[in-house]
Every structure is written in C-alpha cells, then in structure tokens.
C-alpha positions, -999 to 999 in steps of 0.1 A, spaced: -278 -330 370 -274 -337 332 -277 -373 323 -257 -370 291 -223 -387 291 -197 -363 305 -170 -373 281 -195 -368 252 -204 -333 265 -168 -322 265 -159 -341 233 -130 -361 248 -122 -397 251 -123 -416 285 -85 -419 283 -80 -381 279 -53 -364 300 -59 -335 324 -45 -311 298 -68 -323 271 -97 -321 295 -90 -285 304 -85 -275 268 -118 -290 258 -136 -273 287 -121 -239 280 -131 -241 243 -168 -249 252 -169 -224 281 -156 -196 257 -182 -206 231 -212 -209 253 -205 -184 281 -237 -163 288 -217 -130 284 -210 -140 248 -244 -152 239 -275 -130 238 -308 -130 220 -327 -161 208 -299 -186 214 -291 -174 250 -311 -201 268 -296 -229 247 -261 -216 252 -266 -213 289 -278 -249 290 -247 -261 272 -225 -240 294 -239 -255 325 -235 -290 311 -199 -284 302 -191 -269 337 -208 -298 354 -189 -324 333 -156 -306 339 -161 -304 377 -166 -341 379 -139 -353 354 -113 -328 367 -116 -343 402 -97 -377 403 -119 -392 429 -152 -382 412 -139 -392 378 -131 -427 392 -166 -430 407 -182 -418 375 -161 -442 353 -172 -471 376 -208 -462 384 -219 -436 359 -240 -407 371 -251 -427 401 -216 -425 415 -215 -387 416 -252 -377 420 -258 -364 456 -294 -376 455 -282 -411 449 -255 -409 476 -226 -400 452 -200 -374 457 -218 -346 439 -208 -325 410 -214 -291 424 -234 -279 393 -239 -244 379 -261 -233 407 -234 -236 433 -214 -205 421 -219 -171 405 -206 -157 372 -173 -146 388 -166 -182 399 -173 -194 363 -151 -166 349 -123 -177 372 -126 -214 360 -122 -204 324 -96 -176 327 -81 -181 362 -48 -193 348 -43 -160 331 -41 -144 366 -20 -170 383 -34 -205 387 -72 -207 388 -90 -229 413 -60 -252 418 -41 -221 432 -8 -220 449 14 -213 418 34 -181 416 31 -161 384 64 -158 365 73 -124 351 100 -119 324 130 -99 336 136 -63 324 157 -56 293 190 -37 299 209 -12 278 246 -6 277 263 22 258 295 10 241 319 35 227 342 23 198 369 39 178 362 43 141 388 15 134 370 -9 158 336 -1 142 348 -6 107 370 -37 112 350 -53 140 363 -63 175 355 -82 206 353 -63 239 345 -72 275 320 -52 294 310 -52 330 274 -45 339 253 -43 370 223 -65 369 199 -87 389 203 -125 388 185 -154 403 194 -159 439 215 -191 441 207 -196 478 169 -201 473 171 -209 436 148 -179 429 119 -189 452 126 -161 477 119 -186 506 145 -198 531 160 -232 523 137 -259 536 106 -237 533 85 -226 503 60 -198 495 25 -203 507 -7 -198 488 -21 -164 494 -51 -167 517 -67 -135 503 -68 -145 466 -63 -183 470 -34 -183 446 -50 -164 417 -31 -132 422 -64 -114 417 -94 -105 439 -129 -98 427 -151 -71 442 -188 -75 437 -205 -43 426 -242 -50 420 -245 -72 391 -209 -68 381 -177 -80 396 -144 -60 393 -112 -79 392 -80 -63 405 -45 -73 417 -45 -89 451 -32 -62 476 -18 -89 499 5 -108 476 6 -81 449 -4 -104 422 21 -132 429 -5 -157 442 17 -166 471 34 -151 501 67 -158 518 65 -162 555 101 -172 560 122 -152 535 157 -162 522 184 -144 541 205 -137 509 178 -120 488 153 -111 515 125 -128 498 130 -112 464 143 -143 447 169 -121 429 201 -104 440 222 -75 426 254 -86 409 282 -73 386 289 -96 356 314 -95 328 303 -103 293 322 -107 260 306 -88 232 315 -96 196 311 -65 175 307 -73 137 326 -53 112 308 -23 97 286 -12 127 277 24 129 263 49 154 229 38 167 233 1 158 223 -23 186 237 -57 195 212 -80 213 225 -104 239 196 -127 246 189 -136 282 216 -113 296 192 -88 310 177 -89 345 165 -121 360 127 -128 359 106 -129 390 96 -163 404 120 -181 381 106 -163 350 128 -159 319 156 -133 319 153 -101 299 178 -92 271 208 -69 270 210 -43 242 245 -30 235 241 5 219 270 15 196 285 49 198 315 57 174 339 83 187 350 112 164 381 105 144 410 128 140 412 124 102 380 107 89 343 113 91 319 86 81 286 89 61 270 54 58 296 34 38 317 63 27 347 79 45 357 116 40 389 134 48 405 167 41 440 168 26 460 200 28 486 207 0 510 235 -4 506 261 -32 535 246 -52 520 211 -54 486 227 -63 502 247 -91 527 222 -105 510 189 -95 526 161 -76 520 129 -57 515 125 -20 506 97 5 471 98 21 460 75 49 432 49 47 419 26 74 439 -2 58 472 17 53 486 44 30 479 49 -7 493 73 -33 472 103 -44 481 120 -77 475 158 -77 472 172 -113 487 206 -120 464 236 -114 444 218 -86 421 242 -68 411 241 -31 379 220 -26 387 196 -54 374 161 -45 393 129 -52 374 95 -49 393 63 -39 371 35 -49 366 7 -24 386 23 4 355 31 26 334 8 48 317 -25 41 282 -22 56 274 -45 85 241 -55 67 259 -63 35 264 -45 3 293 -30 -17 323 -14 1 321 24 1 347 49 -11 372 72 5 366 108 -7 396 132 -2 389 170 -4 420 191 -12 427 222 8 454 245 -8 473 260 21 486 296 20 521 298 33 527 317 65 558 331 83 577 338 51 613 350 51 622 381 32 638 360 4 606 340 1 585 371 0 607 385 -27 603 354 -48 565 356 -45 565 392 -56 586 383 -86 561 355 -94 532 379 -90 548 404 -114 550 377 -141 513 369 -135 500 404 -137 480 412 -168 477 376 -178 440 375 -166 422 343 -172 452 325 -184 467 319 -150 437 328 -127 405 318 -144 383 319 -113 396 353 -102 392 367 -137 356 354 -139 348 368 -105 361 403 -114 341 403 -146 310 394 -126 317 422 -102 322 447 -130 289 437 -146 271 440 -113 282 476 -107 275 485 -143 240 473 -138 236 495 -107 247 526 -126 223 519 -154 
C-alpha cells in the first residue's frame, strides 16, 4: 500500500466532491495507463497508475474515506485491521479499463443505470403550391411517431417496479471475453447493451418505454422556400430509449408544378400567347403575377420568343437577397378555323406583302438568302 497521501496523489482537496474525484482519477488513469506508456518510462508510469487506482478505490468509498480521514492509512490498511483498499493486484487490466471507461458503456462499477439513446430523426414530405412557397404559410401535419410511454414514464417497467441491473454485465451494457493476453469487449447479449433488464414490463408499452402515436404539428413555412429546402422541428422526432432525448423532424419541401409559372431560383418565367395582329401592330395586355395583374406593352413587329422582363415581380429568396424578376416569353399564335371572309382578307394582305422582301419579313428574307448561298456553294 502506498504511504503517500491519497488526496495528494489525485491532486484534489479533502473537501472535493465525488464528481471532482472521478474527474481527477480519470485524468491520471488516462495519463499513466500501461497501454499508453511503453519504453523507459513504463515502470514509473505503472507505479503512478497503481497509486492513483489505490487512492481512488479508498476515497470513492464513503466508509473507507471516512476511516482514512480519521485514521490515515492505518484506517484502511488490511495488515493493520483497516478496511483495505483492494490495490492494483486485486484485478486485471480489463477491470482497470472498466474503471476508467466504464461510464462510456453504461455505468462502470456502480452499475445499474440504463444507457439513454437519442431517438431517431423523422422526415415528412410537404407539398406546397407555388403561391404558398413564395408567400409563406402555416400548415398542420399529422405524423406517426413513437413517444415516451406516459404509463411508465419511459422506464418500460410496470408501475411500482423498476428495471433491475443486468446480472450478466453488472449494469455496464458490455461484457468482456478474455482471449489470451487480450480481452474483447462486446454488447451484453442478455440486456442488449441497456445495462438493465425488465422483469415486470409495463402493460401499455410492453417494456419498450415508448408507444406508437399519431400527432398533429403546426409547421410555419417561411416565404421564399423552394424545392429541396428543409424545415427542422427540434425534438419532434421519435422518443429516445430509456428517457433519452427525442430526435428531430425534418419537413422536406416539394413545390407542385404551376399552370402558368415556372421558377428558377428567385426568377419566375411564363409564356404569353398573343395574336398575329397584336404582334404586328403592337398593343397592351394584362399578364398575371403572384401579386396580381400588371400591364405589358407589346411593341409593333414583336416576334415569337421575344422576352420581356418585369423587375421585382419574382421571388424574394428565403435566405435573403434581392427579389427576382418575372420574365415573360411571347408566343405569336397562328389563327385557326378561319372563315372564308377571314381567309380572303389574309390573302389580300399577303398580296400586298409579296415582293417587299426584307421590309416586312426580315427574318424570312435573311433565311431565304442563306438557303440560296448554301445551294450555290454545293453547285460550286
């Protein structure tokens, strides 16, 4: 048994709390563990590791700590009739490893505590109209999920009982299998890593601690969202196991196709059909926007495919930035189902246009010239 002061070895005061004691011990155990120290300093590191373990085993036991505070080493030295510290020689490396890292696997030597696991995240596909996506909205959704059982308050045990420490892993949730000089650590097959077992399960959740439920949530959709955007609702996912934290719910946005507009980032696009008279003579017509109607002036001689840009009539992006534009593409519509009188008028118009070439039909004239040069080139 080391005769150095145990508080001095761990670097803590005599009034230290249990948490401070564990923190100090873990720091020293990590620093001087034999697996982390090799070479010339191995022997000294092992000595300090043994001292730290011995000091912790005494001071972490309330009865032994009281005897040590009152009588010093004599109060805990077995050879002097004390309670005994256990020492390094009383266990193997897997025991020591469990002292340092046991809480990672569910409770360490104290045992009996169930490991809490965060609940799974959920995803909900929400379809919106273009108007709802651009202006923002609030919708109610109904989702299936798992929630903490209210009957047993998430413990999984029938009211009046509680989970028992697993006898196989002693509450650690892990078991160690010795293979020669090495020990392999794996999930306890009896409690499946929980560290505890339920002998008298809750009738409502059948020992799971969670139950299936439908719940209704209100989702605020900000203005400007687009396809693929996600809205996170923290804590609205599945309930965690053993009273662990809930997961999150991610609402995935899908914007339905619109009858008039298509969207590209912050800009809106639409096609505006006009008759041949308006295209030739010019005019004014009303075109829709998501905020109402506006006037669009069509200059004389407008050709199909001509683009007109309405500044600031698009979408304000959800992440900030300037409002986009509305771009209108003109389509000149050829008249159909003409009466004989209408056909006659068109023929008369066509007669007045013949021979005028590029004056009235510059694109047609240019195209015909190009065709002529093409065939001339083939002949040459």
